[in-house]
C-alpha positions in Angstrom: -15.0 41.6 -83.1 -14.6 38.8 -80.5 -17.3 40.4 -78.2 -19.8 40.6 -81.1 -19.2 36.9 -82.1 -19.8 35.8 -78.5 -23.1 37.7 -78.4 -24.2 36.1 -81.6 -23.3 32.7 -80.3 -25.3 33.2 -77.1 -28.3 34.4 -79.0 -28.0 31.4 -81.4 -27.8 29.0 -78.5 -30.9 30.5 -76.8 -32.8 30.4 -80.1 -31.8 26.8 -80.7 -33.0 25.8 -77.2 -36.3 27.6 -77.8 -36.9 25.9 -81.1 -36.0 22.5 -79.7 -39.0 22.8 -77.3 -41.4 23.9 -79.9 -40.5 27.5 -80.6 -40.6 30.7 -78.7 -44.2 30.1 -77.8 -43.2 27.7 -75.1 -41.7 30.4 -72.9 -40.6 34.0 -72.7 -37.2 34.9 -74.0 -35.1 37.4 -72.3 -32.3 38.7 -74.4 -28.8 38.8 -72.9 -27.3 42.1 -71.7 -24.8 43.8 -73.8 -22.0 42.4 -71.5 -21.6 38.6 -72.0 -20.1 38.4 -68.5 -23.7 38.7 -67.1 -24.7 35.2 -68.5 -24.8 32.6 -65.6 -24.7 28.9 -66.1 -25.3 26.6 -63.1 -22.3 24.3 -62.4 -22.6 20.8 -63.9 -20.3 17.9 -63.0 -19.3 15.9 -66.1 -17.1 13.6 -64.0 -17.8 12.6 -60.4 -15.3 11.2 -57.9 -15.2 7.4 -57.8 -15.1 5.1 -54.8 -11.8 3.3 -54.2 -10.4 0.4 -52.3 -6.7 0.7 -51.2 -4.4 -0.9 -48.7 -2.9 0.9 -45.7 -0.1 3.3 -46.8 -1.2 3.8 -50.4 -2.0 7.1 -52.0 -5.5 7.8 -53.4 -6.6 10.5 -55.9 -10.2 11.7 -56.4 -10.9 14.0 -59.3 -13.8 15.7 -61.0 -14.6 17.7 -64.1 -17.1 20.6 -63.7 -18.5 23.3 -66.0 -20.3 26.6 -65.2 -20.3 30.3 -65.9 -18.7 32.0 -64.3 -16.2 29.3 -63.2 -17.4 27.9 -59.8 -15.4 27.9 -56.7 -14.5 24.3 -55.5 -14.2 22.8 -52.1 -13.6 19.2 -51.1 -15.4 17.8 -48.1 -15.1 14.7 -46.0 -17.7 12.8 -43.8 -16.7 10.3 -41.2 -20.3 9.4 -40.0 -21.8 7.9 -43.1 -22.7 11.2 -44.8 -24.7 12.7 -42.0 -22.4 15.8 -41.6 -19.6 17.1 -43.9 -16.4 19.0 -43.1 -14.4 21.2 -45.5 -10.8 19.8 -46.2 -8.6 22.8 -45.7 -6.7 23.9 -48.7 -8.4 21.4 -51.1 -10.0 23.7 -53.6 -9.0 22.3 -57.0 -10.7 19.6 -59.1 -8.3 16.9 -57.7 -7.9 15.6 -54.1 -4.8 13.6 -53.3 -4.6 11.7 -50.0 -1.1 10.6 -49.1 -0.3 7.3 -47.4 -3.9 6.5 -46.3 -4.3 5.1 -42.8 -6.7 2.5 -41.5 -8.8 5.0 -39.6 -9.8 6.6 -42.9 -11.6 3.4 -43.9 -15.2 4.1 -44.9 -14.7 7.8 -45.1 -16.8 9.5 -47.7 -15.7 12.4 -50.0 -17.4 14.9 -52.3 -16.7 18.3 -53.8 -19.0 21.3 -53.8 -19.1 23.8 -56.7 -20.3 27.3 -55.8 -21.3 30.4 -57.8 -22.9 33.6 -56.6 -26.4 32.1 -57.2 -26.1 28.4 -56.7 -24.3 25.5 -55.0 -24.0 22.0 -56.4 -22.5 18.9 -54.7 -20.9 16.1 -56.6 -21.7 12.4 -56.1 -20.2 10.8 -53.0 -17.1 8.6 -53.2 -16.4 6.0 -50.6 -12.8 5.2 -49.5 -12.1 1.7 -48.3 -8.8 1.2 -46.5 -7.8 -2.4 -45.7 -4.7 -3.9 -44.2 -4.1 -6.3 -47.0 -5.3 -6.6 -50.6 -8.8 -8.1 -50.8 -9.5 -10.8 -53.4 -13.2 -11.6 -52.6 -16.1 -9.5 -51.3 -16.4 -9.9 -47.5 -19.1 -12.2 -46.1 -21.7 -10.1 -44.2 -21.6 -10.4 -40.5 -25.1 -10.6 -38.9 -25.0 -8.9 -35.5 -28.8 -9.0 -34.8 -31.1 -11.7 -36.3 -34.8 -11.2 -36.7 -36.8 -12.2 -33.6 -40.0 -14.2 -33.1 -43.1 -12.2 -32.6 -46.8 -12.7 -32.0 -49.5 -10.4 -33.4 -53.3 -10.2 -33.6 -55.0 -10.5 -37.0 -54.6 -7.4 -39.1 -52.3 -5.7 -36.6 -48.7 -4.7 -37.6 -45.5 -6.7 -36.9 -42.0 -5.7 -38.0 -39.0 -8.0 -38.5 -35.4 -6.5 -38.7 -31.8 -7.6 -39.2 -28.5 -5.9 -38.6 -25.4 -6.8 -40.6 -22.0 -5.2 -41.2 -19.0 -5.3 -43.5 -15.6 -3.6 -43.5 -14.6 -3.9 -47.1 -16.6 -0.9 -48.4 -19.0 -3.1 -50.3 -22.8 -2.6 -50.5 -25.3 -4.6 -48.6 -28.7 -5.7 -50.1 -31.5 -7.7 -48.5 -34.1 -10.3 -49.6 -36.7 -11.7 -47.2 -38.1 -15.2 -47.6 -41.2 -16.9 -46.1 -41.4 -20.6 -45.2 -44.0 -23.0 -43.8 -41.4 -24.8 -41.7 -38.7 -23.6 -39.3 -35.9 -23.7 -41.9 -33.9 -20.8 -43.4 -33.6 -22.6 -46.8 -36.1 -23.5 -49.5 -38.4 -20.6 -48.7 -40.3 -18.3 -51.1 -38.9 -14.9 -51.8 -41.3 -12.2 -50.7 -41.8 -9.8 -53.5 -40.6 -6.2 -52.7 -39.1 -7.2 -49.3 -35.6 -5.9 -50.0 -35.0 -3.7 -47.0 -33.3 -4.3 -43.6 -36.7 -4.3 -42.0 -39.8 -6.2 -43.2 -43.5 -6.0 -42.3 -45.1 -9.5 -42.8 -48.8 -9.9 -43.8 -51.1 -10.5 -40.8 -54.5 -10.8 -42.4 -54.7 -14.6 -41.9 -54.3 -16.4 -38.6 -51.5 -19.0 -38.4 -47.8 -19.4 -38.1 -45.2 -18.5 -40.7 -41.4 -18.5 -40.6 -39.3 -15.8 -42.2 -35.6 -15.3 -42.8 -33.5 -12.8 -44.8 -30.5 -13.3 -47.2 -28.0 -10.5 -47.0 -25.7 -9.9 -50.0 -22.5 -7.9 -50.0 -21.5 -6.6 -53.4 -18.0 -5.2 -53.8 -16.9 -4.3 -57.3 -13.4 -3.3 -56.3 -12.2 -6.8 -55.6 -10.4 -9.0 -58.1 -12.2 -12.2 -57.1 -15.8 -12.9 -56.2 -17.6 -9.6 -56.0 -20.7 -10.9 -54.1 -21.1 -12.9 -50.9 -24.2 -13.8 -48.8 -25.2 -14.6 -45.3 -28.6 -16.0 -44.2 -30.2 -15.1 -41.0 -31.9 -17.4 -38.5 -35.7 -17.9 -39.0 -38.2 -15.8 -37.1 -41.5 -17.3 -36.2 -44.5 -15.0 -36.7 -47.7 -16.2 -35.0 -50.8 -14.4 -36.2 -53.6 -15.0 -33.7 -57.3 -14.4 -34.3 -58.8 -11.4 -32.5 -60.6 -12.7 -29.3 -62.7 -10.2 -27.3 -64.2 -10.8 -23.9 -67.6 -12.5 -24.2 -70.7 -10.5 -23.9 -72.6 -11.7 -20.8 -75.9 -13.5 -21.3 -78.6 -12.3 -18.9 -80.6 -15.4 -18.0 -83.0 -13.9 -15.5 -84.1 -10.3 -16.0 -85.2 -8.1 -13.1 -89.0 -7.7 -12.9 -91.3 -4.7 -12.2 -92.9 -4.6 -8.8 -95.3 -2.7 -6.7 -94.2 -2.1 -3.1 -96.0 -0.5 -0.2 -94.5 2.7 1.1 -91.5 2.1 3.4 -91.6 -1.6 2.8 -88.7 -3.4 1.2 -88.4 -5.2 -2.1 -85.5 -6.8 -4.0 -84.5 -6.6 -7.6 -82.2 -9.2 -9.0 -80.6 -10.4 -12.3 -78.8 -13.6 -13.2 -76.1 -13.7 -15.9 -73.5 -16.2 -17.2 -70.4 -16.4 -19.4 -68.3 -19.3 -20.7 -65.0 -17.6 -21.4 -63.7 -17.8 -17.8 -64.0 -14.0 -17.3 -65.3 -12.3 -14.2 -68.8 -10.8 -13.9 -69.5 -7.5 -12.2 -72.8 -5.6 -11.7 -73.8 -2.0 -11.6 -77.3 -0.8 -11.0 -78.7 2.4 -12.4 -81.9 4.4 -11.8 -83.8 6.3 -14.4 -86.8 8.6 -14.7 -88.0 7.0 -17.9 -88.5 3.4 -19.1 -85.1 3.1 -20.7 -82.0 1.1 -20.0 -79.6 3.8 -21.0 -78.8 7.3 -19.8 -79.6 6.5 -16.1 -77.9 7.6 -13.0 -75.3 5.2 -11.4 -76.2 4.1 -7.9 -73.2 4.2 -5.7 -72.5 0.9 -4.0 -75.1 -1.0 -6.0 -72.7 -3.5 -7.4 -74.2 -6.9 -6.7 -76.6 -9.2 -8.6 -79.4 -8.1 -6.2 -80.4 -4.6 -5.3 -82.8 -3.1 -2.7 -84.3 0.1 -4.1 -85.5 3.0 -1.9 -89.2 3.0 -1.0 -89.5 6.1 1.2 -91.2 8.2 -1.6 -94.4 7.5 -3.4 -94.1 7.2 -7.2 -92.5 5.2 -10.0 -88.7 4.8 -10.5 -87.1 2.7 -13.3 -84.0 0.6 -12.7 -81.7 -1.5 -14.8 -78.4 -3.3 -14.2 -75.3 -3.3 -16.4 -73.5 -6.6 -16.3 -69.8 -6.5 -17.3 -67.5 -9.4 -18.2 -63.8 -8.7 -17.6 -61.3 -11.2 -19.2 -57.7 -10.2 -19.1 -56.6 -13.4 -20.9 -58.0 -12.4 -24.3 -56.0 -10.5 -27.0 -58.8 -8.1 -28.0 -61.2 -6.1 -25.9 -60.9 -7.3 -22.4 -64.3 -6.1 -21.2 -67.8 -6.6 -22.6 -71.1 -5.4 -21.1 -74.8 -5.7 -21.5 -77.7 -3.8 -19.9 -80.8 -5.6 -18.5 -84.3 -4.5 -19.4 -85.5 -1.4 -17.5 -88.1 -2.3 -14.7 -90.4 -0.1 -12.7 -90.6 0.0 -8.9 -93.9 1.6 -8.0 -94.0 2.7 -4.4 -97.7 2.7 -3.4 -100.1 3.2 -0.5 -103.7 2.3 0.3 -106.3 4.3 -1.6 -108.4 7.2 -0.3 -112.1 6.7 0.5 -114.5 6.3 -2.4 -116.0 9.6 -3.6 -119.6 10.8 -3.5 -121.4 7.9 -1.7 -125.2 7.8 -1.4 -128.2 5.5 -1.1 -131.5 4.8 -2.8 -134.2 3.3 -0.5 -136.9 1.1 -1.9 -139.0 -0.3 1.0 -136.7 -2.6 2.9 -134.1 -2.6 0.1 -131.3 -0.1 0.0 -128.9 0.4 -2.9 -125.6 1.9 -1.9 -123.7 3.7 -4.6 -120.3 5.5 -4.8 -117.5 6.7 -7.2 -113.9 5.6 -7.4 -111.5 7.4 -5.0 -109.7 10.4 -6.3 -106.4 8.9 -5.3 -105.9 5.2 -5.8 -102.6 5.2 -3.8 -100.5 4.6 -6.9 -102.0 1.2 -7.6 -105.0 0.0 -9.5 -108.2 -0.6 -7.5 -108.9 -4.3 -7.5 -112.3 -4.2 -5.8 -114.5 -2.7 -3.0 -115.8 -4.0 0.3 -119.3 -2.9 1.2 -121.2 -3.6 4.5 -124.3 -2.8 6.4 -122.3 -3.4 9.6 -123.6 -6.9 9.7 -122.7 -8.6 6.5 -119.8 -7.6 4.2 -119.8 -8.1 0.4 -117.1 -8.0 -2.2 -117.8 -5.8 -5.3 -115.3 -6.2 -8.2 -113.9 -3.1 -9.7 -115.7 -3.4 -13.0 -117.2 0.0 -13.2 -120.5 -0.8 -11.5 -120.1 1.2 -8.3 -123.2 0.1 -6.4 -124.6 -2.7 -4.3 -128.2 -3.4 -3.1 -128.9 -4.7 0.4 -132.2 -6.6 0.3 -134.8 -7.6 2.9 -133.6 -5.3 5.6 -135.7 -4.5 8.6 -138.4 -2.0 7.9 -138.3 1.4 9.5 -134.7 0.9 10.7 -131.6 3.0 10.5 -128.6 1.4 8.8 -125.1 2.7 8.4 -123.5 1.5 5.2 -119.8 1.4 4.7 -117.6 1.1 1.5 -113.9 1.2 1.0 -111.6 0.5 -2.0 -108.8 -2.1 -2.1 -105.6 -2.1 -4.1 -102.3 -4.0 -3.9 -101.3 -2.1 -0.8 -104.5 -3.2 1.1 -107.7 -1.8 2.4 -108.3 1.9 1.9 -110.2 4.5 3.9 -113.8 3.8 4.8 -116.7 6.1 3.9 -120.1 5.8 5.6 -123.7 6.6 4.7 -126.6 6.4 7.1 -130.2 5.9 6.0 -133.5 4.6 7.2 -135.6 1.9 5.5 -139.2 2.7 4.6 -142.3 1.7 6.6 -143.7 -1.8 6.0 -147.0 -2.0 4.3 -150.0 -3.5 6.3 -150.8 -7.2 5.7 -154.4 -8.2 5.3 -154.9 -11.4 7.4 -157.5 -12.7 4.8 -154.7 -12.8 2.3 -152.7 -15.3 4.3 -152.9 -18.8 2.8 -151.7 -22.2 3.8 -149.3 -22.6 0.9 -145.6 -23.1 1.5 -144.7 -19.6 0.4 -142.5 -17.7 2.9 -142.5 -14.1 3.7 -139.1 -12.8 2.7 -139.3 -9.8 5.0 -137.8 -9.4 8.4 -140.3 -10.0 11.3 -140.0 -9.0 14.9 -139.8 -11.3 17.9 -143.4 -10.7 18.7 -144.4 -12.2 15.4 -142.8 -15.5 16.2 -144.8 -18.7 15.9 -142.8 -21.1 18.0 -144.2 -24.2 16.3 -143.3 -23.1 12.8 -140.0 -21.2 13.2 -136.6 -21.6 11.7 -133.8 -19.8 13.6 -130.6 -18.7 11.8 -127.8 -17.0 13.4 -125.6 -15.1 10.8 -122.1 -14.2 11.7 -120.2 -11.4 9.9 -117.7 -13.3 7.8 -115.6 -10.3 6.5 -114.7 -8.7 9.8 -112.7 -5.7 8.5 -115.9 -3.7 8.0 -117.3 -4.6 11.5 -118.4 -7.7 13.2 -121.8 -8.6 14.6 -124.5 -11.2 15.0 -127.8 -11.0 13.2 -130.8 -13.0 14.3 -133.0 -13.5 11.4 -136.5 -15.1 11.8 -138.3 -16.8 9.0 -141.9 -17.9 9.4 -144.1 -20.2 7.5 -147.4 -18.5 6.7 -150.6 -20.1 7.9 -154.2 -19.1 8.3 
């Protein structure tokens, strides 16, 4: 009959629990086995051991009350390192632990009891044992062994203040941090939530703030004042604005240049800073007109740079100017790249193409085309010559020049060459003969002042009406010479 009543009680308890949570729909119900000994209830401490304060030589008793099915096995444990590790106390397996004649070395020991079944293990709350040499009336004043220290931090960076304090009366330490605008550890403002041994002050605003912490010891075992406090020294927290090295200002940019093959040229840049940093330079070459992605030129670390000119073509260069300032609290280097500039290595142009002449009496028009290779530089003009006089023809697309009033029935060699920034190009020559002069009827000669604009020979000279002009070739590069031109006044 007893076994049946126990089964009915277990079923009733389970049904009651199910109904209290809203009925059987809240979870599956597994009926107990026919043997009530199979029911397992996890151990539960209804009474925990309590912390105690005693004097040396006194006895102390810790006790607990625990339930569970089946009855759990009990084991008292002790920790002498603040609860980091626990050691079983040999032979102490009942719900009461008695310590006879406590000694001073047992001060601050911690005790607990562990209840174990086949399926679970539950530890009680921890009790602290305070052993003192004489009865304590008031809570001990906390002893500060390490005060918070001054610190400096950059805006929005992290800073941590900390304090270390100790007591020996088994009380409990609590902390409250305060901020102040002056270097005083009184009259400050409590920092909300700052109740730990360490504190991280705000650093979002530049300036100086002072902090201190009030440490409270609470000891509920004494007969007198149960709380005492100590106040730390102030800690100065300096929050400085973030200062980075100044970006250099390029005052004078390097400039593009054309240079004759194997000649030298110099690229240069001028930069300045005002933050007392140190400027350095590094030149780069590039295959495109860009001041990034270039190739570092080893040794090119000055404000000026002499590029190579041994190869025809265009190369781009730029310089990166770096300011290094180790006195700032932020980024200690800043750099800027100059504009990319071209260095065109050029040479003189080839000879003009397809030269030829058109003869009209004693007038000859020399024509040509631009050279196939301009030497890497734009053609700025042409020199043409009949080997006596040289003329300049601008490079405007009109590739011809007419030589007028030449000597009839005479052979002339005409020369033309292109000119670019590198100088005079190769000469091309064309030889041609002027046409025969038409016969002049003497009856057509009048006494007016008209002059014959054609060349005449020495045999045609009239010594009494002759002007003599000696023309010197003024643009010698195409050949020098002296031309004697005779002009005559017509008469009957």
